[in-house]
VEXKOLGU-755258 format. One line per field, with one value per residue (C-alpha): residue in three letters; x, y, z. Coordinates in Angstrom, 1 decimal, m for minus. Example, Ala and Ser with C-alpha at 12.3 -4.5 7.8 and 13.67 -1.06 7.14 Angstrom:
% residues 2
code	[ALA, SER]
px	[12.3, 13.7]
py	[m4.5, m1.1]
pz	[7.8, 7.1]
This chain:
% residues 474
code	[UNK, UNK, UNK, UNK, UNK, UNK, UNK, UNK, UNK, UNK, UNK, UNK, UNK, UNK, UNK, UNK, UNK, UNK, UNK, UNK, UNK, UNK, UNK, UNK, UNK, UNK, UNK, UNK, UNK, UNK, UNK, UNK, UNK, UNK, UNK, UNK, UNK, UNK, UNK, UNK, UNK, UNK, UNK, UNK, UNK, UNK, UNK, UNK, UNK, UNK, UNK, UNK, UNK, UNK, UNK, UNK, UNK, UNK, UNK, UNK, UNK, UNK, UNK, UNK, UNK, UNK, UNK, UNK, UNK, UNK, UNK, UNK, UNK, UNK, UNK, UNK, UNK, UNK, UNK, UNK, UNK, UNK, UNK, UNK, UNK, UNK, UNK, UNK, UNK, UNK, UNK, UNK, UNK, UNK, UNK, UNK, UNK, UNK, UNK, UNK, UNK, UNK, UNK, UNK, UNK, UNK, UNK, UNK, UNK, UNK, UNK, UNK, UNK, UNK, UNK, UNK, UNK, UNK, UNK, UNK, UNK, UNK, UNK, UNK, UNK, UNK, UNK, UNK, UNK, UNK, UNK, UNK, UNK, UNK, UNK, UNK, UNK, UNK, UNK, UNK, UNK, UNK, UNK, UNK, UNK, UNK, UNK, UNK, UNK, UNK, UNK, UNK, UNK, UNK, UNK, UNK, UNK, UNK, UNK, UNK, UNK, UNK, UNK, UNK, UNK, UNK, UNK, UNK, UNK, UNK, UNK, UNK, UNK, UNK, UNK, UNK, UNK, UNK, UNK, UNK, UNK, UNK, UNK, UNK, UNK, UNK, UNK, UNK, UNK, UNK, UNK, UNK, UNK, UNK, UNK, UNK, UNK, UNK, UNK, UNK, UNK, UNK, UNK, UNK, UNK, UNK, UNK, UNK, UNK, UNK, UNK, UNK, UNK, UNK, UNK, UNK, UNK, UNK, UNK, UNK, UNK, UNK, UNK, UNK, UNK, UNK, UNK, UNK, UNK, UNK, UNK, UNK, UNK, UNK, UNK, UNK, UNK, UNK, UNK, UNK, UNK, UNK, UNK, UNK, UNK, UNK, UNK, UNK, UNK, UNK, UNK, UNK, UNK, UNK, UNK, UNK, UNK, UNK, UNK, UNK, UNK, UNK, UNK, UNK, UNK, UNK, UNK, UNK, UNK, UNK, UNK, UNK, UNK, UNK, UNK, UNK, UNK, UNK, UNK, UNK, UNK, UNK, UNK, UNK, UNK, UNK, UNK, UNK, UNK, UNK, UNK, UNK, UNK, UNK, UNK, UNK, UNK, UNK, UNK, UNK, UNK, UNK, UNK, UNK, UNK, UNK, UNK, UNK, UNK, UNK, UNK, UNK, UNK, UNK, UNK, UNK, UNK, UNK, UNK, UNK, UNK, UNK, UNK, UNK, UNK, UNK, UNK, UNK, UNK, UNK, UNK, UNK, UNK, UNK, UNK, UNK, UNK, UNK, UNK, UNK, UNK, UNK, UNK, UNK, UNK, UNK, UNK, UNK, UNK, UNK, UNK, UNK, UNK, UNK, UNK, UNK, UNK, UNK, UNK, UNK, UNK, UNK, UNK, UNK, UNK, UNK, UNK, UNK, UNK, UNK, UNK, UNK, UNK, UNK, UNK, UNK, UNK, UNK, UNK, UNK, UNK, UNK, UNK, UNK, UNK, UNK, UNK, UNK, UNK, UNK, UNK, UNK, UNK, UNK, UNK, UNK, UNK, UNK, UNK, UNK, UNK, UNK, UNK, UNK, UNK, UNK, UNK, UNK, UNK, UNK, UNK, UNK, UNK, UNK, UNK, UNK, UNK, UNK, UNK, UNK, UNK, UNK, UNK, UNK, UNK, UNK, UNK, UNK, UNK, UNK, UNK, UNK, UNK, UNK, UNK, UNK, UNK, UNK, UNK, UNK, UNK, UNK, UNK, UNK, UNK, UNK, UNK, UNK, UNK, UNK, UNK, UNK, UNK, UNK, UNK, UNK, UNK, UNK, UNK, UNK, UNK, UNK, UNK, UNK, UNK, UNK, UNK, UNK, UNK, UNK, UNK, UNK, UNK, UNK]
px	[136.8, 135.0, 137.2, 136.1, 136.9, 135.2, 133.1, 134.8, 135.2, 138.8, 140.4, 141.9, 145.5, 145.5, 147.1, 145.7, 142.3, 142.5, 140.0, 141.2, 144.5, 143.5, 145.8, 143.8, 146.2, 144.7, 141.2, 142.1, 143.6, 140.4, 138.3, 140.5, 140.2, 136.4, 136.2, 138.4, 136.0, 133.0, 134.4, 135.0, 131.5, 130.0, 131.9, 130.6, 127.0, 127.2, 127.8, 125.2, 127.6, 125.4, 126.4, 130.1, 129.1, 127.3, 130.3, 132.7, 130.3, 130.0, 133.8, 133.7, 131.3, 133.6, 136.3, 133.9, 130.3, 129.5, 130.1, 126.5, 127.2, 128.3, 125.3, 122.8, 124.3, 124.0, 120.3, 119.8, 121.4, 119.2, 116.2, 117.3, 117.6, 114.0, 115.1, 113.0, 113.5, 117.3, 117.0, 114.8, 117.0, 120.1, 118.5, 117.1, 120.5, 122.1, 119.7, 120.2, 124.0, 124.0, 120.7, 121.8, 121.4, 121.3, 120.0, 118.4, 115.6, 114.9, 114.9, 112.6, 110.2, 110.1, 109.4, 106.8, 105.0, 104.7, 102.5, 101.4, 105.0, 105.8, 102.8, 103.7, 107.3, 106.0, 103.5, 106.3, 108.4, 105.5, 104.8, 108.6, 108.5, 105.5, 107.2, 110.3, 108.2, 106.5, 109.8, 111.2, 108.3, 108.9, 105.6, 107.3, 104.1, 102.7, 106.2, 106.4, 103.0, 103.9, 107.3, 105.7, 103.2, 106.1, 108.1, 104.9, 104.8, 108.5, 110.6, 113.9, 113.5, 116.8, 116.0, 112.9, 114.9, 117.4, 114.7, 112.6, 115.7, 116.7, 113.3, 113.3, 116.8, 115.5, 112.5, 114.7, 113.3, 116.8, 115.7, 113.4, 116.0, 118.6, 116.3, 115.5, 119.1, 119.8, 116.9, 118.2, 121.7, 120.3, 119.4, 122.6, 125.3, 127.6, 125.3, 127.4, 124.4, 123.0, 126.5, 127.0, 123.7, 124.5, 127.9, 126.3, 123.8, 126.4, 128.1, 124.8, 122.6, 119.7, 117.0, 115.4, 116.5, 117.6, 119.2, 122.8, 123.8, 127.4, 127.7, 131.0, 131.3, 133.3, 136.6, 139.2, 140.9, 137.8, 136.5, 132.9, 130.4, 128.4, 125.7, 126.5, 123.9, 123.7, 121.4, 120.6, 118.5, 115.5, 114.2, 110.8, 107.8, 104.1, 103.1, 102.8, 100.5, 98.2, 98.1, 97.3, 94.4, 93.0, 93.3, 91.4, 88.6, 88.2, 88.3, 85.5, 83.3, 83.9, 83.1, 79.9, 78.5, 79.9, 81.0, 78.5, 75.4, 77.0, 78.1, 74.5, 73.0, 75.5, 74.8, 71.1, 71.4, 73.8, 71.3, 68.4, 70.5, 71.6, 67.9, 67.1, 70.1, 69.2, 65.6, 66.7, 69.2, 66.6, 64.2, 66.8, 67.7, 64.1, 63.7, 66.8, 65.6, 62.2, 63.9, 66.1, 63.0, 61.4, 64.5, 64.7, 61.0, 61.5, 64.6, 62.9, 60.2, 62.9, 64.6, 61.3, 60.8, 64.4, 63.8, 60.6, 62.5, 64.1, 65.6, 68.5, 69.1, 67.6, 65.2, 62.3, 64.1, 64.4, 67.4, 69.6, 69.7, 71.5, 74.9, 77.6, 77.3, 73.5, 74.0, 76.6, 74.3, 71.4, 73.7, 75.0, 71.5, 70.5, 73.6, 73.0, 69.4, 70.7, 73.6, 71.2, 69.1, 72.0, 72.9, 76.3, 78.4, 81.9, 84.7, 84.7, 81.0, 81.6, 84.7, 82.9, 80.0, 82.2, 84.4, 81.3, 79.9, 83.3, 83.4, 80.1, 80.8, 78.6, 78.6, 76.8, 74.0, 71.7, 68.8, 69.1, 67.3, 69.6, 72.6, 71.0, 70.5, 74.2, 75.4, 73.2, 74.7, 78.3, 77.9, 76.9, 79.3, 82.5, 83.4, 83.3, 85.0, 87.9, 90.4, 89.6, 89.8, 93.3, 94.4, 93.3, 95.2, 98.3, 98.0, 98.0, 101.0, 103.0, 102.2, 103.5, 100.1, 100.7, 98.0, 95.2, 96.7, 96.5, 92.7, 92.3, 94.6, 92.7, 89.4, 90.7, 91.9, 88.6, 86.6, 88.6, 90.4, 92.3, 93.9, 97.6, 98.6, 96.7, 98.3, 101.7, 101.5, 99.9, 103.0, 105.2, 103.2, 103.7, 107.4, 107.8, 106.3, 108.7, 105.9, 107.7, 105.6, 102.4, 104.3, 105.4, 101.8, 100.5, 103.3, 102.5, 98.8, 99.5, 101.5, 98.5, 95.9, 98.0, 100.8, 101.5, 101.8, 104.5, 105.4, 106.3, 110.1, 110.0, 107.8, 110.3, 113.1, 111.0, 110.1, 113.8, 114.4, 111.7, 113.0, 116.5, 115.2, 113.0, 115.8, 118.3, 119.1, 117.7]
py	[17.1, 17.8, 18.6, 22.1, 21.3, 18.0, 17.4, 14.1, 13.2, 13.2, 11.9, 14.5, 13.1, 13.6, 16.6, 16.2, 14.9, 11.3, 12.0, 15.2, 15.9, 19.3, 20.7, 20.8, 22.8, 26.3, 24.9, 23.5, 26.8, 28.6, 26.1, 26.5, 30.3, 30.0, 27.7, 30.2, 33.0, 30.8, 29.9, 33.6, 34.5, 31.7, 33.1, 36.6, 35.3, 33.5, 36.8, 38.6, 40.7, 40.1, 42.9, 41.9, 38.2, 39.0, 40.7, 37.9, 35.2, 37.0, 36.9, 33.2, 32.7, 34.7, 32.1, 29.1, 29.6, 26.0, 26.4, 25.6, 25.9, 29.5, 30.3, 28.6, 30.5, 33.8, 33.0, 32.4, 35.7, 37.5, 35.8, 36.8, 40.4, 40.3, 40.3, 37.3, 38.0, 37.7, 34.7, 32.8, 33.8, 32.5, 29.1, 28.7, 29.4, 27.0, 24.2, 24.9, 24.6, 21.7, 19.7, 16.6, 16.5, 20.3, 21.9, 24.6, 22.2, 22.0, 25.8, 26.3, 23.7, 25.2, 28.7, 27.5, 25.6, 28.6, 30.6, 33.0, 34.1, 34.3, 36.5, 38.8, 39.2, 40.0, 42.6, 44.1, 44.6, 46.2, 48.6, 49.4, 50.2, 52.5, 54.2, 54.8, 56.5, 58.7, 59.6, 60.6, 63.0, 64.3, 62.9, 61.8, 61.2, 58.7, 57.1, 56.6, 55.0, 52.5, 51.7, 51.0, 48.6, 47.0, 46.5, 45.1, 42.4, 41.7, 42.8, 41.9, 44.1, 46.0, 48.3, 49.5, 50.4, 52.3, 54.4, 55.1, 56.2, 58.4, 60.0, 60.6, 62.2, 64.4, 65.6, 66.2, 63.3, 62.0, 60.1, 57.9, 57.5, 56.4, 53.7, 52.4, 52.3, 50.1, 47.8, 47.4, 46.7, 43.9, 42.2, 43.1, 44.5, 45.2, 47.2, 50.0, 52.4, 52.1, 52.5, 55.6, 57.0, 56.2, 57.9, 61.0, 61.0, 60.5, 63.7, 65.7, 66.6, 64.1, 65.2, 62.8, 59.3, 56.8, 53.4, 53.4, 50.0, 49.7, 47.7, 46.2, 46.5, 43.3, 45.1, 44.7, 48.0, 50.2, 51.5, 50.9, 53.6, 54.9, 57.6, 61.0, 63.2, 66.8, 67.1, 70.0, 69.8, 72.0, 74.0, 72.8, 75.0, 74.9, 76.6, 73.3, 71.8, 74.8, 74.7, 71.0, 71.5, 74.3, 72.2, 69.3, 71.5, 73.1, 69.7, 68.4, 71.4, 71.2, 67.5, 68.0, 70.8, 69.9, 66.2, 64.3, 65.4, 64.7, 61.2, 60.5, 61.6, 59.5, 56.4, 56.8, 57.2, 54.2, 52.1, 53.0, 52.2, 48.9, 48.0, 48.7, 46.7, 43.8, 43.8, 43.9, 41.1, 39.0, 39.4, 38.4, 35.3, 34.4, 34.7, 32.6, 29.9, 29.9, 29.6, 26.7, 24.9, 25.3, 24.0, 21.0, 20.2, 20.4, 18.3, 15.7, 15.4, 14.8, 12.2, 10.5, 10.3, 9.0, 6.3, 5.2, 4.2, 0.7, m2.0, m1.6, 1.0, m0.5, 0.0, 0.8, 3.9, 2.6, 3.6, 1.4, 3.1, 0.3, 1.4, 2.6, 6.2, 6.3, 4.8, 7.4, 10.1, 9.1, 9.0, 12.4, 13.7, 12.5, 14.1, 17.3, 17.6, 17.2, 19.6, 22.4, 22.1, 22.5, 25.8, 24.5, 21.7, 20.3, 20.5, 16.7, 16.6, 19.2, 17.4, 14.1, 15.4, 17.3, 14.2, 12.0, 14.5, 14.5, 10.7, 10.5, 9.8, 12.2, 9.8, 7.2, 9.6, 9.4, 11.6, 15.3, 16.4, 14.2, 15.9, 19.3, 18.2, 17.1, 20.4, 22.4, 20.5, 20.9, 24.6, 25.1, 22.7, 23.0, 26.7, 26.1, 22.7, 23.1, 24.5, 21.9, 19.1, 20.4, 20.4, 16.8, 15.8, 17.6, 15.9, 12.5, 13.5, 14.5, 11.2, 9.4, 8.0, 9.0, 6.8, 8.3, 11.8, 11.7, 11.3, 14.1, 16.5, 15.8, 16.4, 19.8, 20.8, 20.0, 21.8, 25.0, 24.8, 28.1, 27.0, 26.2, 24.4, 21.2, 20.7, 21.5, 18.9, 16.4, 16.7, 16.3, 13.2, 11.7, 12.6, 10.9, 7.8, 8.2, 8.6, 11.4, 11.8, 12.3, 14.7, 16.8, 16.8, 18.2, 20.8, 22.0, 22.1, 24.3, 26.7, 26.9, 27.6, 29.9, 31.4, 34.1, 31.7, 32.3, 28.6, 28.9, 29.1, 25.9, 24.2, 25.0, 23.4, 20.3, 19.9, 19.9, 17.3, 15.1, 15.4, 14.5, 11.4, 10.4, 10.6, 8.8, 5.2, 2.5]
pz	[m101.6, m104.9, m107.9, m109.0, m112.7, m113.3, m110.1, m109.3, m105.6, m104.6, m101.3, m99.1, m99.5, m103.3, m104.8, m108.2, m109.5, m110.6, m113.5, m115.1, m113.5, m112.1, m109.4, m106.2, m104.1, m104.9, m104.4, m101.0, m100.0, m101.0, m99.1, m96.0, m96.2, m96.6, m93.5, m91.5, m92.2, m91.5, m88.1, m87.4, m88.5, m86.3, m83.2, m83.9, m84.4, m81.0, m79.2, m81.4, m83.3, m86.4, m88.7, m88.5, m88.9, m92.1, m93.6, m92.6, m93.9, m97.2, m97.4, m96.7, m99.7, m101.9, m101.4, m101.7, m103.0, m102.2, m98.5, m97.5, m93.8, m94.2, m96.5, m94.1, m91.1, m93.2, m93.7, m90.0, m89.2, m91.6, m90.1, m86.6, m87.8, m89.2, m92.8, m93.9, m97.7, m97.6, m95.2, m97.6, m100.6, m98.8, m98.0, m101.5, m103.1, m100.6, m101.5, m105.2, m105.0, m102.6, m102.9, m101.0, m97.1, m96.8, m93.6, m95.7, m96.4, m92.6, m92.2, m95.2, m94.0, m90.5, m91.8, m94.2, m91.4, m89.1, m91.5, m88.7, m87.9, m91.6, m92.3, m89.3, m90.5, m94.0, m92.7, m90.5, m93.6, m95.5, m92.7, m92.6, m96.3, m95.8, m92.9, m95.1, m97.8, m95.2, m93.6, m97.0, m97.4, m93.8, m92.6, m89.3, m87.3, m89.8, m90.1, m86.3, m86.3, m89.0, m87.4, m84.0, m85.7, m87.5, m84.3, m82.6, m85.3, m85.3, m82.3, m84.1, m87.2, m86.9, m89.8, m88.0, m84.9, m87.1, m88.9, m85.7, m83.8, m86.6, m86.7, m83.0, m83.3, m86.1, m84.0, m80.9, m78.9, m77.9, m74.8, m76.9, m79.6, m77.0, m75.6, m79.1, m80.0, m76.9, m77.8, m81.3, m80.0, m77.9, m81.2, m83.1, m80.8, m83.7, m85.8, m87.1, m87.9, m84.4, m82.8, m84.9, m83.7, m80.1, m80.4, m81.7, m78.8, m76.1, m77.1, m76.7, m73.8, m73.1, m70.8, m68.3, m67.5, m70.1, m70.3, m69.0, m70.5, m71.6, m74.7, m76.0, m79.8, m80.0, m80.9, m78.1, m79.0, m78.5, m75.2, m74.2, m75.1, m72.2, m72.0, m70.6, m69.1, m68.0, m65.0, m62.7, m59.5, m59.7, m56.8, m55.5, m56.5, m55.6, m58.9, m60.9, m58.3, m58.4, m62.2, m62.0, m59.6, m61.7, m64.9, m63.3, m62.1, m65.5, m67.2, m65.0, m65.7, m69.5, m69.4, m67.5, m69.7, m73.1, m73.4, m71.3, m73.2, m76.5, m75.4, m74.1, m77.4, m79.4, m77.2, m77.8, m81.5, m81.6, m79.6, m81.9, m84.9, m83.5, m82.8, m86.5, m87.7, m85.4, m86.6, m90.2, m89.6, m87.7, m90.6, m93.1, m91.1, m90.8, m94.6, m95.1, m92.8, m94.5, m97.9, m96.7, m95.3, m98.7, m100.4, m98.1, m98.7, m102.5, m102.3, m100.1, m102.8, m105.4, m103.2, m102.7, m106.5, m106.7, m104.1, m105.9, m109.0, m108.7, m110.8, m113.2, m115.8, m118.9, m121.8, m119.5, m118.2, m114.6, m112.5, m110.3, m107.0, m105.2, m106.6, m104.2, m105.4, m104.8, m101.3, m100.5, m102.0, m99.7, m96.6, m97.5, m97.9, m94.5, m92.9, m94.8, m93.4, m89.9, m90.7, m91.9, m88.8, m86.4, m85.0, m83.9, m85.5, m85.1, m87.7, m87.9, m88.9, m91.6, m92.9, m93.0, m94.9, m97.4, m98.0, m98.5, m101.1, m102.9, m103.0, m105.0, m108.7, m110.7, m113.7, m111.7, m110.8, m113.8, m112.8, m113.6, m110.4, m108.3, m109.9, m109.1, m105.5, m105.3, m106.7, m104.3, m101.3, m102.5, m103.2, m99.5, m97.8, m99.9, m99.2, m95.4, m95.5, m98.0, m95.5, m92.8, m95.3, m96.3, m92.7, m92.2, m95.3, m94.1, m90.7, m92.5, m94.6, m91.5, m89.9, m93.1, m94.1, m97.7, m99.5, m97.4, m97.6, m101.4, m101.5, m98.9, m100.8, m104.0, m102.2, m100.8, m104.2, m105.9, m103.2, m103.8, m107.2, m106.6, m103.4, m104.0, m100.8, m101.4, m104.9, m103.5, m100.8, m103.1, m105.2, m102.1, m101.2, m104.6, m104.4, m101.1, m102.7, m105.6, m108.0, m109.7, m112.9, m110.8, m108.5, m111.5, m112.8, m109.4, m109.2, m112.8, m112.1, m109.0, m111.2, m113.6, m111.0, m108.9, m111.1, m108.5, m105.5, m102.9, m103.3, m107.0, m106.4, m104.2, m106.7, m109.5, m107.4, m106.7, m110.4, m111.2, m108.5, m109.9, m113.4, m112.2, m110.3, m113.2, m115.7, m113.4, m114.5, m112.3]
């Protein structure tokens, strides 16, 4: 174990630390108690008694805050309950306290990779917060809409089930509340709030049919809770059918005389409007195409002038167009002309042209009109290509082709200087190659261009790791 006083590693058979003489018996007892609570929390989590598991794991961490297994499991439970903020916090703290061989790194990487799921969970929490504000102001209809959207994005957000069930209970829709409670208990069968709501409902009358699931709370001394219904057989009556037929007939008449003419009129107006919009759009596109053709014609004249100048750059003012940058420039120009003329193009063609433009060294292009041509091509290609160049770089990084990935991450960053992900992964690539000084430069540059980035906490951790590795003796 690790001595809590001096940090020295001590064998399990020793009663005192060999370095500082600290008595290890109390520390061992605390560690044992922490592990007991961790094992208990693990068993509860395995049967989806999540609320009780959270309480037990927090007790485990009170005895030993360095119990990374307990903290990582706590993060997983929060993640399963849809509370992504607490989950990420638990994993970040775990990695900070125990940076070596910590499973929290794996969890954080997995969450970061699945950006779509992370965004959905984030949106679900935002909609839950909006619903909470509406509910506090007794705008229950708006709150229900936001909560339904929240649960559509994240089916495991237990807090949303709690609030939506409470609103249905408040508005007297006990049947809907009961079903929602059962759905929430499938995620967390030990959730005390949902169990309390269910207990209140089982003592009241619920009209209609509902779920009759019997859920065990996990405590052996408690009896299962089951739904109770009051139901009376109604006598058959023909009156509802007569009312239904009359309502259908009146609805058809109203639709024929009131709704159909209005719909036809609206459709005609919409059609006329779309014709005008389409004509305007077609005219705009024609003007754009004409302008692009003029631009290409002018640029071709400039290229022809550039090709007409040969020799080396000397006293006679001639330009050396045989350099590598000029060769790449002419190749990019030919690709650009083909690219502009195409209605459809592949991502590979776009990425290839963008990377070729990025590889050109501006300092080797001496002519001002050549520089203007280059800027014009980049201004059109870079915005569309930056994200795809970044994805190619990330693919190289994940395959372990770090040297090539560095150039592509640099290209993606130059194409969109405000984009934080290329700089973050550029730092990770340098860090993987143990080029810690360059890694720290990339991380710090990312914090400069994107100070409000969601990655800033992880970047701060990585900078500390690099500083630690840099200062460590060889």
